[in-house]
Structures are given as C-alpha cells and as structure tokens.
C-alpha positions, -999 to 999 in steps of 0.1 A, spaced: 93 -343 -57 68 -332 -31 38 -307 -40 49 -273 -33 34 -255 -1 45 -220 -14 44 -207 -47 64 -174 -53 50 -153 -81 72 -124 -97 65 -105 -126 94 -86 -142 101 -61 -172 139 -53 -181 153 -54 -148 176 -86 -154 203 -76 -129 177 -70 -99 155 -102 -107 188 -124 -109 194 -113 -70 159 -121 -64 157 -155 -80 194 -165 -63 176 -158 -29 144 -180 -37 167 -209 -51 159 -242 -34 179 -243 -4 186 -208 0 179 -188 30 150 -169 14 131 -197 2 123 -212 35 123 -249 45 90 -257 28 83 -271 -7 82 -241 -31 79 -232 -66 89 -199 -84 69 -187 -112 82 -158 -131 61 -136 -158 84 -116 -181 64 -89 -194 82 -90 -232 115 -77 -219 140 -68 -245 173 -71 -222 174 -107 -226 158 -118 -193 139 -146 -205 171 -163 -221 190 -158 -193 164 -169 -166 159 -201 -188 197 -208 -189 205 -198 -150 173 -208 -135 159 -238 -149 137 -242 -118 120 -214 -125 86 -216 -145 87 -190 -172 58 -172 -185 68 -152 -217 44 -124 -225 43 -106 -258 32 -73 -243 41 -57 -211 10 -62 -186 28 -44 -157 25 -56 -121 -10 -73 -127 9 -97 -148 10 -115 -118 -26 -130 -125 -8 -152 -152 14 -166 -125 -17 -174 -103 -33 -194 -129 -2 -219 -128 5 -217 -89 -2 -249 -71 9 -237 -35 -15 -235 -6 -1 -200 0 11 -176 -29 39 -148 -21 39 -120 -44 73 -102 -51 88 -77 -71 117 -85 -92 138 -65 -69 125 -79 -35 133 -109 -17 123 -124 20 147 -125 48 159 -158 58 134 -178 79 105 -156 74 87 -178 48 85 -201 74 71 -178 100 46 -169 72 32 -203 71 31 -204 106 8 -172 110 -14 -187 81 -18 -221 102 -25 -202 134 -55 -180 118 -77 -198 93 -93 -163 83 -59 -147 75 -63 -142 37 -32 -117 32 1 -120 56 17 -84 49 56 -83 50 72 -54 65 92 -37 37 129 -28 42 151 -8 22 189 -10 17 190 24 34 178 9 67 144 27 64 111 7 62 80 15 40 44 4 39 10 9 23 -8 40 35 -35 20 51 -28 -9 74 -53 -34 58 -37 -30 25 -7 -51 13 21 -39 -8 29 -59 -37 65 -62 -30 60 -86 -3 28 -104 8 18 -140 16 -18 -148 2 -38 -180 9 -48 -195 -24 -83 -203 -9 -89 -165 -6 -77 -160 -40 -101 -185 -58 -129 -171 -38 -123 -134 -47 -100 -135 -78 -66 -121 -84 -54 -84 -94 -77 -63 -112 -71 -68 -150 -75 -30 -161 -49 -14 -138 -15 -23 -150 5 -11 -118 -5 12 -91 -33 6 -65 -39 -29 -76 -31 -39 -41 -59 -20 -28 -84 -35 -52 -74 -72 -40 -73 -60 -5 -108 -46 -3 -122 -76 -18 -105 -97 7 -120 -78 35 -154 -78 21 -152 -115 17 -142 -117 56 -107 -126 54 -81 -106 73 -51 -87 58 -26 -83 85 8 -68 87 35 -89 106 65 -72 118 83 -107 121 77 -112 79 102 -89 63 113 -83 24 142 -63 16 133 -41 -14 161 -29 -35 140 -4 -55 160 -6 -86 157 25 -106 154 7 -142 120 8 -157 107 33 -132 89 63 -146 76 90 -124 51 103 -150 34 71 -157 32 62 -118 15 96 -111 -10 91 -138 -18 56 -129 -19 63 -92 -47 91 -99 -65 70 -126 -66 40 -105 -74 52 -72 -105 71 -86 -112 37 -102 -110 21 -69 -134 46 -52 -160 43 -80 -158 5 -79 -158 -3 -44 -165 25 -17 -200 26 -2 -224 55 -20 -220 78 6 -182 78 5 -178 79 -32 -177 119 -38 -161 129 -5 -129 107 -11 -127 110 -45 -127 149 -42 -101 142 -13 -77 120 -32 -77 142 -65 -71 171 -43 -41 155 -25 -27 139 -56 -27 174 -74 -6 187 -47 16 159 -47 18 166 -85 26 202 -85 52 199 -59 69 175 -81 66 187 -112 43 165 -125 11 182 -133 6 172 -168 6 135 -157 -20 143 -130 -45 161 -155 -43 130 -177 -48 106 -149 -75 128 -135 -94 127 -170 -89 90 -172 -100 86 -135 -132 103 -137 -144 87 -168 -140 51 -149 -154 68 -119 -186 77 -136 -189 41 -151 -212 18 -133 -204 -13 -152 -180 -27 -126 -193 -11 -95 -196 -36 -65 -193 -14 -33 -180 -36 -3 -199 -37 30 -201 -10 53 -183 -32 80 -154 -37 54 -148 -4 44 -147 6 85 -121 -18 87 -102 -2 59 -111 32 64 -118 35 102 -141 65 98 -157 59 131 -131 43 149 -109 74 142 -137 98 156 -143 75 189 -105 76 195 -101 113 189 -131 121 212 -116 102 239 -81 119 233 -96 153 232 -113 146 267 -83 132 283 -57 160 273 -86 186 272 -79 199 237 -94 227 221 -70 236 191 -55 208 174 -26 202 148 -26 177 123 4 159 115 6 147 77 -15 151 48 -19 116 48 -42 96 25 -65 91 51 -67 125 65 -105 129 56 -119 108 87 -92 128 109 -106 160 96 -142 150 100 -136 136 133 -123 170 145 -153 190 133 -176 166 148 -158 170 183 -157 207 179 -119 211 176 -102 238 160 -75 226 134 -49 252 135 -29 239 107 -16 206 89 20 201 93 34 182 64 73 178 60 67 172 17 38 194 12 40 222 36 51 257 30 39 255 -7 9 278 -3 -14 247 -2 -46 246 17 -72 219 29 -106 230 35 -92 266 40 -66 253 67 -29 261 57 -5 234 51 27 243 68 60 228 73 73 214 105 95 241 117 69 272 117 42 248 129 62 241 160 55 280 170 18 279 162 -8 277 190 -25 244 195 -30 221 225 -19 186 210 -8 175 178 -26 143 163 -8 122 137 -33 120 109 -17 92 89 -27 54 93 5 43 78 21 21 109 59 32 94 52 68 86 29 75 118 57 59 137 82 81 122 61 113 124 52 109 160 87 105 171 98 134 152 73 156 167 76 142 204 113 153 202 102 190 191 74 200 215 64 194 250 28 194 241 10 160 237 19 141 204 -7 116 198 -8 88 176 -45 77 179 -35 38 170 -2 39 187 -12 10 212 -35 -8 187 
C-alpha cells in the first residue's frame, strides 16, 4: 500500500450511529475519501455504546485509538501523533466531505505553499450553511491542515476539552506566518447529531475557553477590551437561552485563567490584525461613510467581532442609532448604552445606512441580504467584495 497523502482524524464519544455514516463515507474508494491514498484515525473517548467494538468489527481499516477517559474534541491530538499523511483532515464524528472535495483540497495546498489550513464550507442537512465567526478561524468539523505547519506550531490546546480550540490553533498558525483560508469549493456535510450535546456545558466552556484564549494570545492592549466585550456578549446569550448558571461558572473559571500568566504568549500585531481586522474595519468604514455621506448608522448584528465596528464608528464620528440583532434584540439589552433591537422595529429608526457588524462570511451574507430586502437605505457589508 502506498503511503497516505491524507490522514483523516476524528474523535468520538457515544455517537455510533452518526459515526458509522462518517466512516462509511471515508472508506477507501468511497467518493468522500478522494482518490489519493489516505488513512483514517479514530479516537474513541471512552464510549459506552459499543463504539470501539463496532468499529473494530465493521471498519478494520480504521486505526482505532481507545481512551479510558473522555478528552473531548481535543482528543484529536492523539490522532495527530499517529498521522503520517502530508495533510491532515479534522472531521467531527457526524461530518464528512462532499465527493471530489478532498482532491480539490490537495490542489489548494499544492498551489499555495504558505497555506496552513484549508477551511471547508459547512453545509447542514437543512440546506443552510455555517462557519466560524472569524474568516481566519477554521471549524473543527471540516478543515484540512498541512502537517508541516502542525509540526511547527503544535496541535489543539490540551486544556480546552472542546469549544474555541479551533481559535487557539488558528491564531498560532497565523502568528507563524501560515494562511488560514476558507474555500467555497471545499464542503462538508455536518449532520449535527443531537447525541452527547449538552448546552450548559457548551456555554460554560465557551466562556471559559474564549477568556483563556484572550489572556493567552491577544496583544496587551486588547486583552481587557475583548475580555469585557466577549464576556458581556456571552452573558446576553446565556440570559436569552436560560443558561446563566453555566455562564457564571464559565466566567469564574475563565477569569482565573485570564489572570494566570503561566502560558501567555501574545501573537504579533500583524497576526492579530489579520484575525480581528481592527484597522481594516476602520479604514473600510471611513470610505463607506464618505461615499454614502453617513452620519447616523445602524449596526446589524451583535457579532463576536462587533468591538472594532463600534470603535471604528466612534473614530469616524458616526452616531450609532441602534444595533439590530435577530436573536438578542427586543430583550432590553444595551451595548455601550446603545439599544439592541429586533429587526422589525429597527427598520423604522432614523439612520443613513446599515452596516453589517459581523465578520462571519456566511452570517454576514445572510444578514446583508435580509436587510437589503427590507430597506431602501444603503446596507453595507464592508467585506462583501473582499
């Protein structure tokens, strides 16, 4: 057998039904596996539903790494230690590539020697798409990684378990000079199996790990602004979904990590700008304000990266009338004293233009199109042509 060019690495815990579909899609010769030699490495996080035995019997070609405790999504690190391919593909146990897309992934890597991560577009069974909140951050259910880049920067963080581990690795790749780029012609189908999904745990770890991320990697001047901003946004989300207890637990754990300097290694100013686009957003908003003669602005979405949009508006001397958010609007929340309102009442407010304050390519596109169908005033996505 030829040496594998591609190593598929998957972690699982008690989701045998979904996992079976994924492993079937990756069988040698199956359309999802591509035409290049490949290997599949599965880390079983101490499943109790018979996963290990079923995989050993039905998928003997899969390299099975059995764990005695659940290490979460970050268990993929055990697979990285065993992977021999030039490229590694992270998948969830309920996600798998579209036919032909692994071959296209290889082509993208071969065309760009600085490409460290090829990010897949995530498609859901409903036909909708989703992606990370930041363009330069991959989603763990579908990404190709260059093995040389992983050897240089390391794998997933060993203290996250799950949630935001993709941010940690993406920031290290950017800091080392590698590109993290999303490709529309690379697609995974994410079934989003409900088994083993615990919303309270997700909220707690989201808060804890995102604050850990800020304290570990953000440049000094941005640690407190982003920690305050992200903590406030997660508090609103928790209140809206009845998960305040989990939020406060995550906040306490996150603050403890935020204040610990033991693993702090700030990334470069250039890498942080690539990630957060602080100056680029201000420059683009300045041009848009001049072009459309904007004085009063409606921000569309309390996105994870709303802080640079807010700061840019202040620096440009623009009045932010309100923030329109389809999930958090109409609940009495405010951002720096500005009301967060639902879409319908926002359409009747006084503003010269609406600016989509969300860097997520999928969500920004969705919100831009929604608002363009509901107002005759300019609706601007600062990165639409990027």
